[in-house]
DSSP file (Angstrom, degrees, kcal/mol; ACC not computed):
  #  RESIDUE AA STRUCTURE BP1 BP2  ACC     N-H-->O    O-->H-N    N-H-->O    O-->H-N    TCO  KAPPA ALPHA  PHI   PSI    X-CA   Y-CA   Z-CA
    1    1 A M     >        0   0    0      0, 0.0     4,-1.5     0, 0.0     5,-0.1   0.000 360.0 360.0 360.0 -38.3   98.4   97.8  113.2
    2    2 A L  T  4> +     0   0    0      1,-0.2     5,-3.1     2,-0.2     4,-0.4   0.889 360.0  51.7 -57.8 -40.6   97.6  101.0  115.3
    3    3 A R  T >45S+     0   0    0      1,-0.2     3,-0.8     3,-0.2    -1,-0.2   0.879 105.5  54.1 -67.6 -35.6   95.8  102.5  112.3
    4    4 A A  T 345S+     0   0    0      1,-0.2    -1,-0.2     2,-0.1    -2,-0.2   0.800 114.0  41.7 -66.6 -29.9   93.7   99.4  111.8
    5    5 A M  T 3<5S-     0   0    0     -4,-1.5    -1,-0.2    -3,-0.1    -2,-0.2   0.349 114.2-117.1 -96.2   2.6   92.6   99.6  115.5
    6    6 A N  T < 5 +     0   0    0     -3,-0.8     2,-0.3    -4,-0.4    -3,-0.2   0.897  64.9 148.9  63.2  41.0   92.1  103.4  115.3
    7    7 A L      < -     0   0    0     -5,-3.1     2,-0.4    -6,-0.1    -1,-0.2  -0.729  31.0-158.1-102.7 153.4   94.9  103.9  117.9
    8    8 A K        -     0   0    0     -2,-0.3     2,-0.4    -3,-0.1    -5,-0.0  -0.998  17.3-126.1-135.9 133.1   97.2  106.7  118.2
    9    9 A I        -     0   0    0     -2,-0.4     2,-0.5     2,-0.0    -2,-0.0  -0.651  26.7-157.6 -77.4 127.3  100.6  107.2  119.9
   10   10 A I        -     0   0    0     -2,-0.4     2,-0.4    31,-0.0    27,-0.1  -0.913   4.2-159.0-107.3 128.5  100.6  110.1  122.3
   11   11 A S        +     0   0    0     -2,-0.5    -2,-0.0     1,-0.1     0, 0.0  -0.917  20.3 171.9-117.4 143.7  103.8  111.8  123.2
   12   12 A G        -     0   0    0     -2,-0.4    -1,-0.1    28,-0.0     2,-0.1   0.381  61.6-153.7 -75.2-155.5  104.5  113.9  126.2
   13   13 A P        +     0   0    0      0, 0.0     4,-0.1     0, 0.0    -2,-0.1   0.313  49.8 150.6 -82.5 144.0  105.9  115.5  128.3
   14   14 A F     >  +     0   0    0     -2,-0.1     4,-2.7     2,-0.1     5,-0.2   0.479  45.8  88.5-117.0 -13.7  103.2  114.7  130.8
   15   15 A F  H  > S+     0   0    0      2,-0.2     4,-2.1     1,-0.2     5,-0.2   0.904  84.4  52.2 -61.4 -45.9  105.1  114.8  134.1
   16   16 A P  H  > S+     0   0    0      0, 0.0     4,-1.2     0, 0.0    -1,-0.2   0.930 116.4  39.5 -53.5 -52.4  104.7  118.5  134.9
   17   17 A E  H  > S+     0   0    0      1,-0.2     4,-2.2     2,-0.2     3,-0.3   0.881 110.4  61.2 -67.2 -38.9  100.9  118.4  134.4
   18   18 A S  H  X S+     0   0    0     -4,-2.7     4,-2.3     1,-0.2    -1,-0.2   0.887 101.0  53.7 -55.6 -44.9  100.7  115.0  136.2
   19   19 A L  H  X S+     0   0    0     -4,-2.1     4,-1.7     1,-0.2    -1,-0.2   0.878 109.7  47.2 -60.5 -38.2  102.2  116.4  139.4
   20   20 A I  H  X S+     0   0    0     -4,-1.2     4,-2.6    -3,-0.3    -1,-0.2   0.919 112.6  48.6 -71.2 -38.2   99.6  119.1  139.5
   21   21 A L  H  X S+     0   0    0     -4,-2.2     4,-2.4     1,-0.2     6,-0.3   0.823 107.2  56.9 -66.7 -33.4   96.8  116.7  138.8
   22   22 A M  H  X>S+     0   0    0     -4,-2.3     5,-1.2     2,-0.2     4,-1.0   0.915 114.1  38.3 -58.1 -49.0   98.1  114.4  141.5
   23   23 A Q  H  <5S+     0   0    0     -4,-1.7    -2,-0.2     3,-0.2    -1,-0.2   0.857 117.4  49.7 -76.2 -37.4   97.9  117.1  144.1
   24   24 A E  H  <5S+     0   0    0     -4,-2.6    -2,-0.2     1,-0.2    -3,-0.2   0.952 127.4  22.2 -69.8 -48.1   94.5  118.6  142.8
   25   25 A Y  H  <5S-     0   0    0     -4,-2.4    -1,-0.2    -5,-0.2    -2,-0.2   0.420 103.0-116.9-103.6  -1.3   92.6  115.3  142.6
   26   26 A H  T  <5 +     0   0    0     -4,-1.0     2,-0.2    -5,-0.2    -3,-0.2   0.977  60.4 158.6  64.7  52.6   94.6  113.2  145.0
   27   27 A L      < -     0   0    0     -5,-1.2    -1,-0.2    -6,-0.3     2,-0.2  -0.677  47.0-106.4-106.6 157.4   95.6  110.7  142.4
   28   28 A L     >  -     0   0    0     -2,-0.2     4,-2.2     1,-0.1     5,-0.2  -0.485  39.9-110.7 -65.6 153.6   98.4  108.1  142.0
   29   29 A I  H  > S+     0   0    0      1,-0.2     4,-2.5     2,-0.2     5,-0.2   0.922 119.3  54.2 -55.4 -46.9  101.1  109.2  139.5
   30   30 A T  H  > S+     0   0    0      1,-0.2     4,-1.8     2,-0.2    -1,-0.2   0.911 110.5  45.2 -57.6 -45.7  100.0  106.5  137.0
   31   31 A D  H  > S+     0   0    0      1,-0.2     4,-2.0     2,-0.2    -1,-0.2   0.893 112.3  52.3 -62.9 -39.4   96.4  107.8  137.1
   32   32 A A  H  X S+     0   0    0     -4,-2.2     4,-2.3     2,-0.2    -2,-0.2   0.862 106.5  52.2 -71.3 -34.8   97.5  111.4  136.8
   33   33 A V  H  X S+     0   0    0     -4,-2.5     4,-2.5     2,-0.2     5,-0.2   0.905 107.7  53.1 -62.6 -40.6   99.7  110.6  133.7
   34   34 A H  H  X S+     0   0    0     -4,-1.8     4,-2.2    -5,-0.2    -2,-0.2   0.924 112.4  45.3 -59.4 -44.9   96.7  108.9  132.1
   35   35 A I  H  X S+     0   0    0     -4,-2.0     4,-3.0     2,-0.2    -2,-0.2   0.908 110.9  52.0 -60.0 -46.5   94.6  112.2  132.8
   36   36 A A  H  X S+     0   0    0     -4,-2.3     4,-2.0     1,-0.2    -2,-0.2   0.916 112.2  46.4 -61.9 -46.2   97.4  114.4  131.5
   37   37 A A  H  X S+     0   0    0     -4,-2.5     4,-1.5     1,-0.2    -1,-0.2   0.905 112.4  50.1 -62.5 -43.2   97.6  112.4  128.3
   38   38 A M  H  <>S+     0   0    0     -4,-2.2     5,-3.2    -5,-0.2     4,-0.4   0.904 108.9  53.4 -64.2 -39.5   93.8  112.4  127.9
   39   39 A N  H ><5S+     0   0    0     -4,-3.0     3,-1.0     3,-0.2    -1,-0.2   0.910 105.3  53.6 -54.5 -44.1   93.8  116.2  128.4
   40   40 A K  H 3<5S+     0   0    0     -4,-2.0    -1,-0.2     1,-0.3    -2,-0.2   0.856 115.8  39.1 -63.4 -36.1   96.3  116.7  125.7
   41   41 A E  T 3<5S-     0   0    0     -4,-1.5    -1,-0.3    -5,-0.1    -2,-0.2   0.361 111.0-119.3 -92.7  -0.1   94.1  114.8  123.3
   42   42 A K  T < 5 +     0   0    0     -3,-1.0     2,-0.6    -4,-0.4    -3,-0.2   0.889  57.1 158.2  57.4  41.4   90.9  116.3  124.6
   43   43 A I      < +     0   0    0     -5,-3.2    -1,-0.2    -8,-0.1    -2,-0.1  -0.844  17.4 174.9 -96.4 125.8   89.6  112.9  125.6
   44   44 A T        +     0   0    0     -2,-0.6    16,-3.0    -3,-0.1     2,-0.3   0.336  53.8  72.8-117.6   8.7   86.9  113.1  128.3
   45   45 A H  E     +a   60   0A   0     14,-0.2     2,-0.3    -7,-0.1    16,-0.2  -0.944  50.9 176.0-119.3 144.5   85.7  109.4  128.7
   46   46 A I  E     -a   61   0A   0     14,-2.0    16,-3.2    -2,-0.3     2,-0.5  -0.994  22.6-143.9-145.3 138.8   87.5  106.6  130.3
   47   47 A A  E     +a   62   0A   0     -2,-0.3     2,-0.3    14,-0.2    16,-0.2  -0.925  48.5 128.5-101.4 122.3   86.5  102.9  131.0
   48   48 A S        -     0   0    0     14,-2.3    -2,-0.1    -2,-0.5     0, 0.0  -0.953  60.1-139.2-168.8 147.2   88.0  101.9  134.3
   49   49 A N  S    S+     0   0    0     -2,-0.3     2,-0.7    14,-0.1    14,-0.1   0.334  71.8 114.6 -87.0   5.4   87.1  100.3  137.7
   50   50 A D    >   -     0   0    0      1,-0.2     3,-1.0     2,-0.0     4,-0.3  -0.685  53.7-161.2 -83.9 112.0   89.3  102.8  139.5
   51   51 A N  G >  S+     0   0    0     -2,-0.7     3,-1.3     1,-0.2     4,-0.3   0.672  81.0  78.2 -63.8 -19.9   87.1  105.0  141.6
   52   52 A D  G >  S+     0   0    0      1,-0.3     3,-1.8     2,-0.2     4,-0.2   0.847  83.0  63.8 -63.5 -30.6   89.8  107.6  141.8
   53   53 A F  G X  S+     0   0    0     -3,-1.0     3,-1.6     1,-0.3    -1,-0.3   0.757  87.1  73.4 -65.1 -21.7   89.0  108.8  138.3
   54   54 A S  G <  S+     0   0    0     -3,-1.3    -1,-0.3     1,-0.3    -2,-0.2   0.689  88.4  61.1 -64.6 -18.8   85.5  109.9  139.6
   55   55 A R  G <  S+     0   0    0     -3,-1.8     2,-0.6    -4,-0.3    -1,-0.3   0.560  81.1  99.8 -87.0  -9.4   87.2  112.8  141.4
   56   56 A V  S X  S-     0   0    0     -3,-1.6     3,-1.4    -4,-0.2     2,-0.1  -0.692  74.6-132.1 -81.7 115.7   88.4  114.3  138.2
   57   57 A S  T 3  S+     0   0    0     -2,-0.6     3,-0.1     1,-0.2    -2,-0.1  -0.378  88.0  22.0 -67.5 140.9   86.1  117.1  137.0
   58   58 A G  T 3  S+     0   0    0      1,-0.2     2,-0.5    18,-0.1    -1,-0.2   0.443  98.1 116.5  84.9   0.1   85.0  117.0  133.4
   59   59 A L    <   -     0   0    0     -3,-1.4     2,-0.5    -6,-0.2    -1,-0.2  -0.887  53.0-152.1-105.2 130.0   85.7  113.3  133.1
   60   60 A S  E     -a   45   0A   0    -16,-3.0   -14,-2.0    -2,-0.5     2,-0.5  -0.872  14.1-158.7 -99.2 128.6   83.1  110.7  132.4
   61   61 A V  E     -a   46   0A   0     -2,-0.5    14,-3.6   -16,-0.2    15,-0.8  -0.917   4.5-163.3-112.3 127.1   84.0  107.3  133.8
   62   62 A W  E     -aB  47  74A   0    -16,-3.2   -14,-2.3    -2,-0.5    12,-0.2  -0.941   9.1-163.3-109.7 128.9   82.5  104.1  132.5
   63   63 A K  E     - B   0  73A   0     10,-2.9    10,-3.1    -2,-0.5     2,-0.3  -0.887  28.3-105.8-114.2 140.6   82.7  101.0  134.6
   64   64 A P  E     - B   0  72A   0      0, 0.0     8,-0.3     0, 0.0     3,-0.2  -0.460  27.0-162.4 -62.6 126.4   82.2   97.4  133.6
   65   65 A E  S    S-     0   0    0      6,-3.2     2,-0.4     1,-0.3     7,-0.1   0.883  72.1  -0.5 -76.3 -40.8   78.8   96.3  135.0
   66   66 A S     >  -     0   0    0      5,-0.9     4,-2.5     1,-0.1    -1,-0.3  -0.972  52.8-141.1-154.0 134.0   79.5   92.7  134.7
   67   67 A V  T  4 S+     0   0    0     -2,-0.4    -1,-0.1     1,-0.2    -2,-0.0   0.859 108.5  47.3 -56.4 -40.2   82.3   90.5  133.6
   68   68 A T  T  4 S+     0   0    0      1,-0.1    -1,-0.2    -3,-0.1    -2,-0.0   0.839 118.8  36.7 -77.0 -36.9   79.8   88.1  132.0
   69   69 A T  T  4 S-     0   0    0      2,-0.1    -2,-0.2     1,-0.0    -1,-0.1   0.796  88.4-145.4 -91.9 -27.3   77.5   90.7  130.2
   70   70 A G     <  +     0   0    0     -4,-2.5    -3,-0.1     1,-0.2     2,-0.1   0.592  46.6 146.5  76.7   4.8   80.3   93.0  129.2
   71   71 A Y        -     0   0    0     -5,-0.2    -6,-3.2    -7,-0.1    -5,-0.9  -0.444  39.9-139.4 -75.1 152.5   78.0   96.1  129.6
   72   72 A L  E     -B   64   0A   0     -8,-0.3     2,-0.4    -7,-0.1   -10,-0.0  -0.873   8.7-153.8-109.1 145.3   79.4   99.4  130.8
   73   73 A I  E     -B   63   0A   0    -10,-3.1   -10,-2.9    -2,-0.4     2,-0.5  -0.950  20.7-121.0-115.7 146.9   77.7  101.7  133.3
   74   74 A H  E     +B   62   0A   0     -2,-0.4   -12,-0.2   -12,-0.2   -27,-0.0  -0.718  29.6 177.3 -88.5 123.6   78.2  105.4  133.4
   75   75 A D              0   0    0    -14,-3.6   -13,-0.2    -2,-0.5    -1,-0.1   0.705 360.0 360.0-100.7 -23.8   79.5  106.6  136.7
   76   76 A H              0   0    0    -15,-0.8   -18,-0.1   -18,-0.0   -14,-0.1   0.371 360.0 360.0-142.5 360.0   80.2  110.3  136.4
């Protein structure tokens, strides 16, 4: 099923880098783990309503514009 959806399992460890990211960008640990995993896979775009991701340099944040339209707007 993962292949059909073009998804990939990413394995850590992410905790050491997450601690650094937490301090550097003032993130919650869960947000920092997401960024650490993204860094490992060289992913630079995220869709989220979480404004904290806007503080991460080199990251493009896409926010839902409207629940009804489903469009995304680029925040960073």
